[in-house]
C-alpha positions in Angstrom: 34.4 -39.6 35.8 34.0 -41.3 32.6 30.9 -39.1 30.8 28.8 -41.3 28.3 28.8 -40.4 25.0 25.3 -38.3 22.9 24.2 -41.3 21.6 22.3 -42.1 25.1 19.2 -40.7 25.0 16.7 -40.9 28.0 13.9 -38.9 29.0 11.1 -38.6 31.8 7.4 -38.1 31.7 4.1 -40.1 33.5 1.3 -42.3 32.2 -1.1 -39.3 31.9 0.7 -37.5 29.2 3.1 -40.0 27.5 1.6 -43.0 25.4 4.4 -43.9 22.9 5.2 -47.7 22.7 9.4 -46.5 24.1 7.8 -45.5 27.5 9.4 -47.6 30.3 7.3 -47.8 33.9 9.5 -47.2 36.6 6.6 -47.0 39.5 5.9 -49.9 42.1 2.6 -50.3 40.3 1.7 -49.5 36.8 -1.8 -48.4 35.7 -4.3 -51.3 34.5 -4.5 -49.9 31.2 -1.2 -49.6 30.7 0.2 -52.3 28.5 4.3 -51.4 27.9 7.3 -52.9 29.5 7.8 -52.2 33.6 11.4 -51.7 34.7 10.7 -52.1 38.4 14.2 -52.2 39.3 13.6 -48.5 39.7 10.4 -48.6 41.6 10.6 -47.5 45.0 10.0 -49.9 47.8 6.6 -50.8 49.0 8.2 -49.5 52.5 8.9 -46.4 51.0 5.9 -45.6 48.8 3.8 -46.3 52.6 6.0 -44.2 54.7 5.7 -41.1 51.7 2.2 -41.6 51.8 2.1 -41.2 55.3 3.9 -38.3 56.3 4.9 -36.8 53.1 8.4 -36.1 54.2 10.2 -36.0 51.0 13.9 -35.6 52.7 13.0 -38.8 54.2 11.8 -40.5 50.8 15.2 -39.5 49.1 17.4 -40.4 51.7 15.2 -43.9 51.7 15.4 -44.2 48.1 19.1 -43.8 47.3 20.2 -46.3 50.5 17.3 -49.3 49.4 17.4 -48.8 45.5 19.7 -46.7 43.9 22.7 -47.2 46.0 22.7 -50.9 45.2 22.7 -50.4 41.3 25.1 -49.2 39.2 24.1 -46.6 37.1 26.4 -47.0 34.0 25.0 -50.8 33.7 21.1 -49.0 34.2 21.4 -46.2 31.6 22.6 -49.1 29.1 19.1 -51.0 30.0 17.1 -47.9 29.5 18.6 -46.1 26.6 16.7 -45.0 24.1 13.7 -45.2 26.6 11.5 -42.5 28.5 11.1 -43.4 32.0 7.2 -43.2 33.2 5.6 -42.7 36.4 2.2 -41.2 38.2 3.2 -37.5 39.1 2.9 -34.8 36.5 5.8 -32.7 36.3 5.0 -29.9 38.8 5.2 -32.6 41.7 7.5 -34.5 44.0 8.5 -37.7 42.0 11.2 -40.4 41.7 12.0 -40.1 38.5 13.6 -36.6 39.1 15.8 -38.4 41.8 16.7 -40.7 38.8 17.6 -38.2 36.5 19.7 -36.6 39.0 21.1 -39.4 40.7 22.2 -40.5 37.0 23.5 -37.2 36.0 25.8 -37.3 39.0 27.1 -40.5 38.1 27.5 -40.2 34.2 27.0 -36.9 33.4 24.6 -37.7 31.0 21.2 -35.0 31.4 17.9 -36.7 31.3 15.1 -33.9 30.1 11.3 -34.3 31.1 8.9 -35.0 27.9 
């Protein structure tokens, strides 16, 4: 596996905490007050989100998210598109959230470590 060089700089956070202009919404829906960029390519589908809100089955969510979203993407291309951004969604760091799945997926495929701000 070829790893990215250290010039890639991607972080994660959540809407309630991070308000800087380099934020990038990756949620299916964004807050009404949020005026920043929205990158829906990394958002869960409506079906995934609806099922999770019904049964809170994390294992099923992760499997569906990989199958229906991440496995259709090229992680190296995604890194290039989101470089120097902070990926934002709703959940606080102590809650289950797809931004952590994305961080693991990117690390597994590129060696790039993404940290939470």
